[in-house]
C-alpha positions in Angstrom: 26.7 37.0 -84.4 23.6 35.5 -86.0 22.2 32.6 -84.3 19.5 30.5 -84.2 16.3 30.4 -82.1 12.9 29.1 -81.5 10.3 31.6 -83.6 6.6 31.6 -83.5 5.6 31.8 -87.2 2.3 33.1 -88.1 1.2 32.8 -91.6 -1.4 35.0 -93.0 -3.2 32.2 -94.6 -5.6 30.4 -92.4 -4.6 27.2 -94.3 -1.2 27.3 -93.5 -0.8 26.5 -89.7 1.0 28.6 -87.1 4.0 26.8 -86.0 7.2 27.1 -84.0 10.1 27.1 -86.0 14.2 26.9 -85.4 15.3 30.3 -87.3 18.6 31.8 -88.3 18.3 35.5 -87.5 20.4 36.7 -90.1 18.7 39.4 -91.7 18.2 38.1 -95.3 16.9 35.3 -93.8 14.2 37.2 -91.8 13.5 39.1 -95.0 13.0 35.9 -96.7 10.5 34.8 -94.2 8.6 37.7 -94.5 8.8 38.2 -98.0 10.3 41.4 -97.9 12.2 44.1 -95.9 11.5 43.8 -92.4 10.0 46.1 -89.8 9.3 45.4 -85.9 6.7 45.5 -83.5 7.7 45.3 -80.0 6.1 43.7 -76.9 7.2 43.7 -73.4 9.8 40.7 -73.8 9.2 39.8 -77.7 9.5 41.3 -81.0 7.5 40.5 -84.1 9.0 41.0 -87.6 6.7 41.5 -90.5 7.3 43.2 -94.4 7.4 46.6 -94.0 5.1 46.8 -97.5 2.8 44.6 -96.1 -0.2 46.8 -97.2 0.5 44.6 -100.5 0.2 41.1 -98.9 -3.1 39.5 -97.5 -4.1 40.7 -94.1 -3.0 38.7 -91.0 -5.9 38.3 -88.7 -4.2 35.9 -86.5 -0.9 37.9 -86.1 -2.9 40.9 -85.1 -5.3 39.2 -82.5 -2.0 37.5 -81.2 -0.2 41.1 -80.9 -3.4 43.5 -79.5 -3.8 40.4 -76.9 -0.1 40.2 -75.6 -0.7 44.0 -74.6 0.1 46.1 -78.1 -2.1 48.7 -79.4 -2.2 48.9 -83.3 -2.9 51.9 -85.4 -3.0 49.5 -88.7 -3.6 46.1 -89.8 -1.1 43.5 -89.7 -0.6 41.9 -93.2 1.8 39.0 -94.6 3.9 36.1 -92.6 5.0 37.5 -88.9 7.8 36.0 -87.0 7.8 36.3 -83.5 11.0 36.4 -81.4 11.9 37.2 -77.8 14.5 40.1 -76.5 18.0 39.0 -75.4 20.6 40.9 -73.4 22.0 43.8 -75.1 19.4 43.8 -78.0 20.3 40.6 -79.1 17.5 37.8 -80.4 16.1 35.5 -77.8 13.9 32.2 -78.1 10.1 33.3 -78.6 8.8 33.6 -74.6 7.1 30.8 -73.5 4.1 32.8 -72.3 3.6 34.1 -76.0 3.4 30.7 -77.3 1.0 29.4 -74.7 -1.5 32.7 -75.7 -1.1 31.8 -79.0 -2.5 28.3 -78.2 -5.4 29.7 -76.5 -6.5 31.8 -78.8 -6.1 29.6 -82.2 -6.8 26.1 -79.9 -3.4 24.7 -81.0 -0.9 22.5 -79.4 2.5 24.3 -80.1 4.9 23.6 -77.3 5.8 20.0 -76.4 
C-alpha cells in the first residue's frame, strides 16, 4: 500500500530550493520526481531515491554533501534531483528523519522544519 510521507527534496539546480514536501511513495510518483527510473542509496535510518541514469543529469553537490555528512561513503557523484525518506517497519517508507532535516538545515543554512 502506498502512502504519503514527508520527504526531503534536494534539486540539483542551486536556484531551486531544498524543501520538505509530502509525497506519494508509489513508484511512478517517485520516478516522476527523479525524472526516470529510480535507484536508492541507504543510510542508517533513511534512504535516498535518485535517477538510475543520473550521469545524464546535472551534478547535485548539495545531495552529495548531505549523503556524505550523514555517514555514507560514495564511490561516484550524485546527479539529478534526490528524494530522501525514512525507513519504516517491515521495509516500508517513513517520514524523512528529523536528524537528516536538521543536518540539511545546518549544511545549507536553511530553515526547513517548523
